[in-house]
MILUM-453455 format. One record per residue (C-alpha): residue number from 0; residue in three letters; x, y, z. Coordinates in steps of 0.2 Angstrom, whole numbers, padded with zeros to 4 digits, always signed. Example, Ala and Ser with C-alpha at 12.3 -4.5 7.8 and 13.67 -1.06 7.14 Angstrom:
REM MILUM-453455
i 0&aa Ala&c1 +0062&c2 -0022&c3 +0039 $
i 1&aa Ser&c1 +0068&c2 -0005&c3 +0036 $
REM end
This chain:
REM MILUM-453455
i 0&aa Met&c1 +0001&c2 +0000&c3 -0001 $
i 1&aa Asp&c1 +0006&c2 +0018&c3 -0004 $
i 2&aa Lys&c1 +0004&c2 +0034&c3 +0003 $
i 3&aa Ala&c1 -0010&c2 +0037&c3 -0011 $
i 4&aa Ala&c1 -0018&c2 +0021&c3 -0006 $
i 5&aa Leu&c1 -0017&c2 +0021&c3 +0011 $
i 6&aa Leu&c1 -0023&c2 +0039&c3 +0012 $
i 7&aa Glu&c1 -0039&c2 +0033&c3 +0002 $
i 8&aa Ser&c1 -0043&c2 +0021&c3 +0014 $
i 9&aa Leu&c1 -0045&c2 +0034&c3 +0029 $
i 10&aa Ala&c1 -0063&c2 +0031&c3 +0035 $
i 11&aa Pro&c1 -0072&c2 +0046&c3 +0036 $
i 12&aa Val&c1 -0070&c2 +0044&c3 +0054 $
i 13&aa Thr&c1 -0051&c2 +0035&c3 +0058 $
i 14&aa Val&c1 -0047&c2 +0032&c3 +0074 $
i 15&aa Val&c1 -0028&c2 +0030&c3 +0079 $
i 16&aa Val&c1 -0025&c2 +0023&c3 +0096 $
i 17&aa Gly&c1 -0009&c2 +0014&c3 +0105 $
i 18&aa His&c1 +0004&c2 +0015&c3 +0119 $
i 19&aa Tyr&c1 +0009&c2 +0029&c3 +0128 $
i 20&aa Gly&c1 +0026&c2 +0035&c3 +0116 $
i 21&aa Val&c1 +0023&c2 +0024&c3 +0102 $
i 22&aa Gly&c1 +0021&c2 +0041&c3 +0093 $
i 23&aa Lys&c1 +0003&c2 +0042&c3 +0089 $
i 24&aa Thr&c1 +0004&c2 +0060&c3 +0087 $
i 25&aa Asn&c1 +0016&c2 +0062&c3 +0076 $
i 26&aa Phe&c1 +0008&c2 +0051&c3 +0063 $
i 27&aa Cys&c1 -0009&c2 +0059&c3 +0066 $
i 28&aa Leu&c1 -0001&c2 +0076&c3 +0060 $
i 29&aa Asn&c1 +0007&c2 +0069&c3 +0045 $
i 30&aa Leu&c1 -0010&c2 +0059&c3 +0037 $
i 31&aa Ala&c1 -0020&c2 +0073&c3 +0042 $
i 32&aa Leu&c1 -0007&c2 +0086&c3 +0032 $
i 33&aa Asp&c1 -0006&c2 +0073&c3 +0020 $
i 34&aa Ala&c1 -0026&c2 +0071&c3 +0017 $
i 35&aa Ala&c1 -0029&c2 +0089&c3 +0017 $
i 36&aa Ala&c1 -0016&c2 +0091&c3 +0002 $
i 37&aa Ala&c1 -0027&c2 +0078&c3 -0007 $
i 38&aa Gly&c1 -0038&c2 +0089&c3 -0007 $
i 39&aa Ala&c1 -0051&c2 +0079&c3 +0008 $
i 40&aa Ala&c1 -0058&c2 +0090&c3 +0020 $
i 41&aa Val&c1 -0050&c2 +0085&c3 +0037 $
i 42&aa Thr&c1 -0054&c2 +0086&c3 +0054 $
i 43&aa Leu&c1 -0038&c2 +0080&c3 +0068 $
i 44&aa Ala&c1 -0046&c2 +0079&c3 +0086 $
i 45&aa Asp&c1 -0036&c2 +0077&c3 +0100 $
i 46&aa Leu&c1 -0043&c2 +0069&c3 +0111 $
i 47&aa Asp&c1 -0028&c2 +0066&c3 +0123 $
i 48&aa Val&c1 -0032&c2 +0073&c3 +0140 $
i 49&aa Val&c1 -0022&c2 +0061&c3 +0150 $
i 50&aa Asn&c1 -0002&c2 +0065&c3 +0142 $
i 51&aa Pro&c1 +0004&c2 +0085&c3 +0146 $
i 52&aa Tyr&c1 +0018&c2 +0085&c3 +0131 $
i 53&aa Phe&c1 +0012&c2 +0076&c3 +0112 $
i 54&aa Arg&c1 -0003&c2 +0084&c3 +0108 $
i 55&aa Ser&c1 -0009&c2 +0090&c3 +0091 $
i 56&aa Ser&c1 -0016&c2 +0103&c3 +0100 $
i 57&aa Glu&c1 +0003&c2 +0109&c3 +0101 $
i 58&aa Tyr&c1 +0003&c2 +0112&c3 +0080 $
i 59&aa Arg&c1 -0011&c2 +0119&c3 +0076 $
i 60&aa Thr&c1 -0004&c2 +0134&c3 +0066 $
i 61&aa Leu&c1 +0005&c2 +0121&c3 +0057 $
i 62&aa Leu&c1 -0011&c2 +0110&c3 +0054 $
i 63&aa Glu&c1 -0021&c2 +0128&c3 +0050 $
i 64&aa Glu&c1 -0011&c2 +0134&c3 +0037 $
i 65&aa His&c1 -0012&c2 +0118&c3 +0028 $
i 66&aa Gly&c1 -0032&c2 +0119&c3 +0027 $
i 67&aa Val&c1 -0033&c2 +0107&c3 +0043 $
i 68&aa Thr&c1 -0046&c2 +0109&c3 +0057 $
i 69&aa Leu&c1 -0042&c2 +0106&c3 +0073 $
i 70&aa Ile&c1 -0053&c2 +0101&c3 +0089 $
i 71&aa Ala&c1 -0042&c2 +0103&c3 +0103 $
i 72&aa Pro&c1 -0046&c2 +0099&c3 +0122 $
i 73&aa Val&c1 -0056&c2 +0114&c3 +0130 $
i 74&aa Phe&c1 -0042&c2 +0122&c3 +0138 $
i 75&aa Ala&c1 -0027&c2 +0116&c3 +0126 $
i 76&aa Arg&c1 -0022&c2 +0136&c3 +0121 $
i 77&aa Ala&c1 -0018&c2 +0137&c3 +0140 $
i 78&aa Gly&c1 -0002&c2 +0130&c3 +0137 $
i 79&aa Thr&c1 +0003&c2 +0108&c3 +0139 $
i 80&aa Ser&c1 +0009&c2 +0115&c3 +0156 $
i 81&aa Leu&c1 -0011&c2 +0115&c3 +0161 $
i 82&aa Asp&c1 -0018&c2 +0095&c3 +0163 $
i 83&aa Val&c1 -0037&c2 +0098&c3 +0164 $
i 84&aa Pro&c1 -0045&c2 +0085&c3 +0157 $
i 85&aa Ser&c1 -0059&c2 +0094&c3 +0147 $
i 86&aa Leu&c1 -0064&c2 +0087&c3 +0128 $
i 87&aa Thr&c1 -0074&c2 +0099&c3 +0119 $
i 88&aa Gly&c1 -0091&c2 +0097&c3 +0113 $
i 89&aa Ala&c1 -0088&c2 +0099&c3 +0096 $
i 90&aa Val&c1 -0080&c2 +0080&c3 +0093 $
i 91&aa Ile&c1 -0097&c2 +0072&c3 +0088 $
i 92&aa Pro&c1 -0104&c2 +0085&c3 +0078 $
i 93&aa Ala&c1 -0088&c2 +0083&c3 +0070 $
i 94&aa Ile&c1 -0092&c2 +0065&c3 +0069 $
i 95&aa Asn&c1 -0109&c2 +0066&c3 +0065 $
i 96&aa Arg&c1 -0105&c2 +0078&c3 +0050 $
i 97&aa Ala&c1 -0092&c2 +0069&c3 +0043 $
i 98&aa Tyr&c1 -0106&c2 +0054&c3 +0041 $
i 99&aa His&c1 -0116&c2 +0065&c3 +0032 $
i 100&aa Glu&c1 -0106&c2 +0072&c3 +0019 $
i 101&aa Ala&c1 -0097&c2 +0055&c3 +0015 $
i 102&aa Arg&c1 -0119&c2 +0050&c3 +0011 $
i 103&aa Thr&c1 -0123&c2 +0064&c3 +0005 $
i 104&aa Gly&c1 -0109&c2 +0070&c3 -0006 $
i 105&aa Gly&c1 -0107&c2 +0088&c3 +0003 $
i 106&aa Glu&c1 -0097&c2 +0100&c3 -0005 $
i 107&aa Gly&c1 -0088&c2 +0086&c3 -0014 $
i 108&aa Arg&c1 -0073&c2 +0086&c3 -0004 $
i 109&aa Arg&c1 -0072&c2 +0071&c3 +0006 $
i 110&aa Pro&c1 -0073&c2 +0071&c3 +0023 $
i 111&aa Val&c1 -0060&c2 +0064&c3 +0033 $
i 112&aa Val&c1 -0062&c2 +0064&c3 +0051 $
i 113&aa Ile&c1 -0042&c2 +0061&c3 +0061 $
i 114&aa Ile&c1 -0046&c2 +0056&c3 +0081 $
i 115&aa Asp&c1 -0027&c2 +0055&c3 +0090 $
i 116&aa Ala&c1 -0032&c2 +0047&c3 +0106 $
i 117&aa Gly&c1 -0024&c2 +0047&c3 +0124 $
i 118&aa Gly&c1 -0012&c2 +0030&c3 +0126 $
i 119&aa Asp&c1 -0015&c2 +0014&c3 +0133 $
i 120&aa Asp&c1 -0032&c2 +0008&c3 +0143 $
i 121&aa Val&c1 -0033&c2 +0028&c3 +0152 $
i 122&aa Gly&c1 -0034&c2 +0037&c3 +0136 $
i 123&aa Ala&c1 -0047&c2 +0023&c3 +0128 $
i 124&aa Thr&c1 -0057&c2 +0027&c3 +0142 $
i 125&aa Ala&c1 -0059&c2 +0043&c3 +0136 $
i 126&aa Leu&c1 -0062&c2 +0039&c3 +0118 $
i 127&aa Ala&c1 -0075&c2 +0027&c3 +0124 $
i 128&aa Arg&c1 -0087&c2 +0040&c3 +0126 $
i 129&aa Phe&c1 -0085&c2 +0045&c3 +0107 $
i 130&aa Ala&c1 -0088&c2 +0027&c3 +0106 $
i 131&aa Pro&c1 -0106&c2 +0025&c3 +0101 $
i 132&aa Ala&c1 -0106&c2 +0039&c3 +0088 $
i 133&aa Ile&c1 -0091&c2 +0034&c3 +0081 $
i 134&aa Gln&c1 -0098&c2 +0017&c3 +0077 $
i 135&aa Glu&c1 -0113&c2 +0024&c3 +0068 $
i 136&aa Gly&c1 -0101&c2 +0025&c3 +0051 $
i 137&aa Pro&c1 -0089&c2 +0017&c3 +0042 $
i 138&aa His&c1 -0076&c2 +0018&c3 +0051 $
i 139&aa Glu&c1 -0056&c2 +0015&c3 +0056 $
i 140&aa Val&c1 -0047&c2 +0010&c3 +0070 $
i 141&aa Trp&c1 -0027&c2 +0008&c3 +0068 $
i 142&aa Tyr&c1 -0016&c2 +0002&c3 +0082 $
i 143&aa Val&c1 -0002&c2 +0006&c3 +0082 $
i 144&aa Val&c1 +0015&c2 +0001&c3 +0090 $
i 145&aa Asn&c1 +0035&c2 +0006&c3 +0090 $
i 146&aa Gly&c1 +0047&c2 -0013&c3 +0091 $
i 147&aa Tyr&c1 +0059&c2 -0002&c3 +0103 $
i 148&aa Arg&c1 +0045&c2 +0007&c3 +0115 $
i 149&aa Asn&c1 +0045&c2 -0003&c3 +0133 $
i 150&aa Leu&c1 +0031&c2 -0014&c3 +0135 $
i 151&aa Thr&c1 +0026&c2 -0015&c3 +0117 $
i 152&aa Gly&c1 +0045&c2 -0025&c3 +0112 $
i 153&aa Thr&c1 +0035&c2 -0041&c3 +0107 $
i 154&aa Pro&c1 +0020&c2 -0044&c3 +0096 $
i 155&aa Glu&c1 +0015&c2 -0054&c3 +0111 $
i 156&aa Glu&c1 +0016&c2 -0037&c3 +0123 $
i 157&aa Ala&c1 +0010&c2 -0027&c3 +0109 $
i 158&aa Ala&c1 -0007&c2 -0039&c3 +0108 $
i 159&aa Ala&c1 -0010&c2 -0038&c3 +0125 $
i 160&aa Ile&c1 -0009&c2 -0020&c3 +0125 $
i 161&aa Leu&c1 -0021&c2 -0020&c3 +0112 $
i 162&aa Ala&c1 -0035&c2 -0031&c3 +0121 $
i 163&aa Glu&c1 -0034&c2 -0017&c3 +0134 $
i 164&aa Ile&c1 -0038&c2 -0001&c3 +0124 $
i 165&aa Glu&c1 -0050&c2 -0014&c3 +0113 $
i 166&aa Ala&c1 -0060&c2 -0017&c3 +0131 $
i 167&aa Lys&c1 -0060&c2 -0001&c3 +0137 $
i 168&aa Ser&c1 -0065&c2 +0011&c3 +0121 $
i 169&aa His&c1 -0077&c2 -0002&c3 +0114 $
i 170&aa Leu&c1 -0071&c2 +0000&c3 +0099 $
i 171&aa Thr&c1 -0062&c2 -0013&c3 +0087 $
i 172&aa Ala&c1 -0048&c2 -0011&c3 +0082 $
i 173&aa Thr&c1 -0045&c2 -0014&c3 +0061 $
i 174&aa Gly&c1 -0026&c2 -0012&c3 +0057 $
i 175&aa Ile&c1 -0009&c2 -0011&c3 +0065 $
i 176&aa Val&c1 +0002&c2 +0007&c3 +0060 $
i 177&aa Asn&c1 +0022&c2 +0000&c3 +0063 $
i 178&aa Asn&c1 +0030&c2 +0017&c3 +0069 $
i 179&aa Ser&c1 +0043&c2 +0007&c3 +0076 $
i 180&aa His&c1 +0061&c2 +0021&c3 +0077 $
i 181&aa Leu&c1 +0072&c2 +0028&c3 +0089 $
i 182&aa Gln&c1 +0068&c2 +0046&c3 +0085 $
i 183&aa Gly&c1 +0083&c2 +0054&c3 +0081 $
i 184&aa Glu&c1 +0094&c2 +0041&c3 +0081 $
i 185&aa Thr&c1 +0081&c2 +0029&c3 +0067 $
i 186&aa Thr&c1 +0090&c2 +0022&c3 +0051 $
i 187&aa Leu&c1 +0081&c2 +0012&c3 +0038 $
i 188&aa Gly&c1 +0090&c2 -0002&c3 +0044 $
i 189&aa His&c1 +0080&c2 -0001&c3 +0062 $
i 190&aa Ile&c1 +0065&c2 +0001&c3 +0053 $
i 191&aa Ala&c1 +0068&c2 -0013&c3 +0041 $
i 192&aa Glu&c1 +0073&c2 -0024&c3 +0058 $
i 193&aa Cys&c1 +0055&c2 -0022&c3 +0066 $
i 194&aa Val&c1 +0048&c2 -0027&c3 +0050 $
i 195&aa Pro&c1 +0044&c2 -0045&c3 +0054 $
i 196&aa Phe&c1 +0041&c2 -0037&c3 +0071 $
i 197&aa Ala&c1 +0024&c2 -0029&c3 +0065 $
i 198&aa Gln&c1 +0021&c2 -0042&c3 +0053 $
i 199&aa Thr&c1 +0023&c2 -0055&c3 +0067 $
i 200&aa Thr&c1 +0010&c2 -0041&c3 +0077 $
i 201&aa Ala&c1 -0002&c2 -0040&c3 +0064 $
i 202&aa Arg&c1 -0003&c2 -0059&c3 +0062 $
i 203&aa Val&c1 -0005&c2 -0061&c3 +0083 $
i 204&aa Thr&c1 -0019&c2 -0049&c3 +0083 $
i 205&aa Gly&c1 -0029&c2 -0055&c3 +0067 $
i 206&aa Arg&c1 -0027&c2 -0036&c3 +0062 $
i 207&aa Pro&c1 -0020&c2 -0030&c3 +0043 $
i 208&aa Leu&c1 -0003&c2 -0020&c3 +0043 $
i 209&aa Arg&c1 -0010&c2 -0004&c3 +0035 $
i 210&aa Cys&c1 +0010&c2 +0005&c3 +0033 $
i 211&aa Thr&c1 +0029&c2 +0005&c3 +0042 $
i 212&aa Thr&c1 +0031&c2 +0023&c3 +0045 $
i 213&aa Val&c1 +0049&c2 +0031&c3 +0038 $
i 214&aa Pro&c1 +0054&c2 +0046&c3 +0043 $
i 215&aa Glu&c1 +0059&c2 +0057&c3 +0025 $
i 216&aa Ser&c1 +0075&c2 +0061&c3 +0035 $
i 217&aa Ala&c1 +0083&c2 +0041&c3 +0034 $
i 218&aa Ile&c1 +0079&c2 +0041&c3 +0018 $
i 219&aa Gln&c1 +0088&c2 +0058&c3 +0013 $
i 220&aa Gln&c1 +0103&c2 +0056&c3 +0022 $
i 221&aa Glu&c1 +0104&c2 +0038&c3 +0018 $
i 222&aa Asn&c1 +0096&c2 +0036&c3 -0001 $
i 223&aa Asp&c1 +0100&c2 +0053&c3 -0008 $
i 224&aa Gly&c1 +0082&c2 +0058&c3 -0010 $
i 225&aa Ser&c1 +0078&c2 +0043&c3 -0021 $
i 226&aa Thr&c1 +0067&c2 +0031&c3 -0008 $
i 227&aa Pro&c1 +0066&c2 +0013&c3 -0016 $
i 228&aa Leu&c1 +0064&c2 +0007&c3 +0003 $
i 229&aa Glu&c1 +0062&c2 -0014&c3 -0010 $
i 230&aa Cys&c1 +0065&c2 -0020&c3 +0010 $
i 231&aa Ile&c1 +0052&c2 -0010&c3 +0019 $
i 232&aa Pro&c1 +0035&c2 -0016&c3 +0016 $
i 233&aa Glu&c1 +0019&c2 -0005&c3 +0016 $
i 234&aa Ser&c1 +0033&c2 +0010&c3 +0018 $
i 235&aa Tyr&c1 +0024&c2 +0027&c3 +0023 $
i 236&aa Pro&c1 +0036&c2 +0042&c3 +0022 $
i 237&aa Val&c1 +0033&c2 +0055&c3 +0037 $
i 238&aa Gln&c1 +0041&c2 +0070&c3 +0040 $
i 239&aa Val&c1 +0045&c2 +0071&c3 +0057 $
i 240&aa Leu&c1 +0035&c2 +0086&c3 +0066 $
i 241&aa Val&c1 +0034&c2 +0079&c3 +0086 $
i 242&aa Ser&c1 +0050&c2 +0082&c3 +0097 $
i 243&aa Thr&c1 +0053&c2 +0078&c3 +0115 $
i 244&aa Pro&c1 +0051&c2 +0095&c3 +0125 $
i 245&aa Trp&c1 +0067&c2 +0092&c3 +0134 $
i 246&aa Gly&c1 +0080&c2 +0091&c3 +0118 $
REM end
């Protein structure tokens, strides 16, 4: 599945879940920006009211400059140091509107709502509030894994966390996203090394592997701008937009 096919597989509502720190937010930002560039009417809903760092709402200006509508926690504009678990009332109307426009054709632009959920079962509990609305129409739930992240380093560990997320969110995952990386130290070799992990996770969970993310910086450094990536199936080149606040 190339980038175009991956973007085409986005449902009117696509939920992104996973363990803390696997890179959900960076993946969601790339999806939103790429889908908007492809002509979709994109809304990115930041539902992370648990972790005060790595929120989509920190990238409001970038998203709005590229035509992406951001729905963020009520107090997000006050800064990430104010960790108040307050979800905006705009999420369900956005979901309902996406389903309506998908059925009727709307104004001609394909509606895409991407939901960036909080980590683990705690974030999934907040997501459960929106499960009935999400289940009203065609949706995807993509589970992000990182083979280098603590507690998801084996397919069995990743499957166990997914089971917890599904139980708490009342939603069933429909695909696996391999986002294995080592932050700024990531090379194509590191990513290729985790392909078997991702494939086994997909097999153990019974969910298809949607893609393996590949930082564009790694591609440029190792391929001089070309992107053959034969050793990394289902590759999805991404920008590294999210960085740690301490480095």
